[in-house]
C-alpha positions as CSV (number, residue, x, y, z in Angstrom):
1,M,-1.1,-32.0,102.2
2,L,-4.7,-31.0,102.0
3,S,-5.4,-27.4,101.1
4,T,-7.7,-25.4,103.4
5,I,-10.4,-25.4,100.7
6,K,-10.4,-29.1,100.3
7,K,-10.2,-29.6,104.1
8,S,-13.2,-27.3,104.7
9,K,-15.2,-29.2,102.0
10,V,-14.5,-32.6,103.6
11,I,-15.4,-31.2,107.0
12,K,-18.7,-29.7,105.7
13,V,-19.7,-33.0,104.1
14,S,-19.1,-35.2,107.2
15,A,-19.8,-32.8,110.1
16,V,-22.4,-33.8,112.7
17,H,-23.3,-30.2,113.5
18,D,-22.3,-26.7,112.2
19,K,-19.1,-26.1,114.2
20,D,-17.9,-29.7,114.2
21,T,-14.2,-30.2,113.5
22,G,-13.2,-33.0,115.9
23,S,-15.9,-35.7,115.8
24,P,-14.8,-39.2,114.8
25,E,-16.7,-38.8,111.5
26,V,-14.8,-35.7,110.5
27,Q,-11.5,-37.2,111.6
28,V,-12.1,-40.4,109.5
29,A,-13.1,-38.3,106.5
30,L,-10.0,-36.1,106.8
31,L,-7.7,-39.1,107.2
32,T,-9.4,-40.8,104.2
33,S,-8.8,-37.9,101.9
34,K,-5.1,-37.6,103.2
35,I,-4.6,-41.3,102.6
36,E,-6.0,-41.1,99.1
37,E,-3.7,-38.1,98.3
38,L,-0.7,-39.8,99.7
39,A,-1.4,-43.1,97.9
40,R,-1.4,-41.1,94.6
41,H,1.9,-39.6,95.6
42,L,3.4,-43.1,96.4
43,K,2.3,-44.4,93.0
44,K,4.7,-41.9,91.3
45,H,7.4,-42.0,94.0
46,D,7.6,-45.7,95.0
47,K,10.9,-45.3,96.8
48,D,9.7,-42.7,99.2
49,K,9.9,-44.8,102.4
50,H,9.3,-41.9,104.8
51,S,5.9,-41.1,103.2
52,R,5.0,-44.7,103.2
53,R,5.6,-44.9,106.9
54,G,3.4,-41.8,107.4
55,L,0.7,-43.5,105.2
56,L,0.7,-46.6,107.4
57,A,0.4,-44.5,110.5
58,M,-2.6,-42.6,109.1
59,V,-4.2,-45.9,108.1
60,A,-3.8,-47.3,111.6
61,D,-5.1,-44.0,113.1
62,R,-8.2,-44.2,110.8
63,Q,-8.8,-47.8,111.8
64,N,-8.8,-46.8,115.5
65,H,-11.4,-44.1,114.8
66,I,-13.5,-46.5,112.8
67,K,-13.3,-49.2,115.5
68,Y,-14.5,-46.6,118.0
69,L,-17.5,-45.6,115.9
70,Q,-18.4,-49.3,115.3
71,T,-18.5,-50.1,119.0
72,K,-20.0,-46.8,120.4
73,H,-22.2,-45.5,117.6
74,P,-23.0,-48.2,115.0
75,K,-25.6,-46.1,113.2
76,R,-23.2,-43.2,112.7
77,Y,-20.6,-45.7,111.5
78,L,-22.9,-47.1,108.9
79,A,-23.9,-43.6,107.7
80,L,-20.2,-42.6,107.4
81,A,-19.2,-45.8,105.6
82,K,-21.9,-45.2,103.1
83,K,-20.8,-41.5,102.6
84,L,-17.1,-42.4,102.2
85,E,-17.7,-45.7,100.4
86,L,-15.8,-47.7,103.0
87,K,-16.1,-51.5,103.3
88,V,-18.6,-52.4,106.0
89,K,-17.5,-55.3,108.2
C-alpha cells in the first residue's frame, strides 16, 4: 500500500497539470510504484499467491495504459518512459 505522502509525490512528478489525478501518465506512475512495492514484498514472502495474483493484475493494467499512450500520444509516452525509466519498444 502506498502512503498518501508517497502517492502525492508520485502524482506531483508525473502530473500533466496542477489538479491532475487521473491522466494515463499518473495512473502508470502510481501502478509502477505499487508494482515495485509489491515485488519487494513478494521477494520476502514467496508463497503469498494472492498478492502475486494482484501483482499480475496491476502489471496487465499498466500495460493497457502504456499501450493507450503509445497509440494516442507517442510524445507523452516517450516522456513518461524516460521519467520512470521504462523500456521503450
